[in-house]
N, C-alpha and C positions, 0 to 999 in steps of 0.2 A: 466874934467867931470868924468873920470874913477876913479880918486882918491876920488872924492866926493862920488861916488856910493860905493866904497869899504869902505870908512870911515863910511858912513851912515849904511851900512850893519853891520859893526863891532859894531857900537853904538846902533844897534837895531832900527834905524830910518827907517821908510817905504820909499821906493823909488818908485815913481810912473812913469807911462809911460811918463809923462811930463818932468821928470828929467833925464831919460835914453836916451842915443843916440842910435838910431836903426842902424843896419847894413844896408848900402845902398844896393839897389836891385842888382846891378852888382858886389857886393863884397860878396854875399852869397856863402858859400862854400858847395858844394854838394859832397857827397861820395856815389857812387852807387845810386844816386837819393835821398839820405837822407841828412838832415841838422841837425847835432848834436847839434850845439849851438843855443840858443835862439836868435831871431832877435833883441830883445830889452833888454834882461837881466831882464825883468819883467815878472812875472808869468802871464799866460793867464787867463782870466776871462770866465769860461764856460757859464755864463748867457749872457754876452755880445756876446760871440761867437755863441750862439744859435740864437740870434737876427740877427747877420750878416749872418748866414747860410741861413735864410729864406728871408732876405731882398732882394727884386727884383732889387734894385739899387746897391747892394753891392755884396754879395756872390752869391745870387740866386741859391744856390745849389739844391733846390727842383726842379728846372727846368729840371735837369738831373738825380737826385737821389731820390729814395724812402727812407723814413725815418719814421718808426713807431712813433718816438718821436714827430713828427709833424702831427699826424693823423687827427688833427682838420683842417688842410689845405688840400684843394683839388688839383688835377692836379699835382701829383708828376710825375717827369720824369722817364723814363725807359731806357735812353741811358747809364747812368753810373751805376755802381754796387750799390746795396742797402747799406745804411749806418748802418743798424742794425748790431751790433757786430763788427764794424770797429776797435774799440779799441783792440779787440782780434786778429785781422788779421794783424795789422801794429803797429810798435813801434812809440813812440812819434817823433823820428827823421825822420822816414819815412813819417808820417803824415805831419810834417812840410815841408818836401821836396815836397810832393805831392801838398799841398796847395800853397806853394810859387811858384813852377814851375813844374808842373806835367810832362812836357816834358823831364825833367832830368831823370825820372824813366821810363816813358812810351813815347818814342819818337814819336809814331804815334797817340797819344791820341788827341781828340778834346777838352779836358778840357782846359780852358784858364789858362794862367800863371797869378796868382793873385798878385804876388810880383816881377814883372819885368817891367822895364820902357824903354827898348830900344831893337832894333833888330827886330822890327815888320815891315811888309810891308803895305803900304797904310794906315798909321795911320792918323786919323783926327787930324788936328792941335790942337784942344782943349784937346786932349789926349796925345800929344807928351810929353815924359819925365815924365809921371805919371804912377802910379801903380793902379790896381783896388782896392786893399786893402792896408791899412797901415801895417807896421811891427807889430804893436800891434794887429790889427785886425786879422792878420795871427795867432799870438800867442793865441788870444781868440778863434778862430775857432778850432785850434788844441786842446785847453783845453776842448772845448765842445765835439769834436769828441772822446776824451779820456773817456767821460762819456757813450758812446754808446757801451754797452756790451750786450751780450745775457743774458736774464734773465730766 
C-alpha cells in the first residue's frame, strides 16, 4: 500500500482516504502532546471538518467550545476555550494531538479522546474497540481548525 501511495504521488495521481492506510489509534506517536505525522497521509478537508466539528453525533465540539464561525448555531459551550484564533495559538501537530487524544497534552482535561480505542473504564460493549472519529475525520477537523484565525 505504501509503495502505491508513493507511486501515485510521484505520478501526480490523487490519493484518497479510501486508498491510504491510517495509523491505528494505539500506534499514534505523541511528542509532548503533539502528533507530527498525519494519521492518514491524506490532507484534511476543512469543509468536512467543519461539519464534524458541529455534528452532535461525531465531534460535538460546540457542546464545550464557543466558535464565532458557527454563530448561526445556538447553545455553544463554555467549558473549553473559545475556538476563535485557535490556528494562531497551536501548531498543526499540536492541534492533531489535541483532537486525537487531548489527555496527552492536558492530562486532567475532560475533553474526550477522539482517536483512541482502548484503555477506557466501563465502556459499553457496542463502543469497545472503536474510536469516536476516524483518522480522516481527525485530519479534517484539524484542517478546519487551521482556518480559525483572528480577523
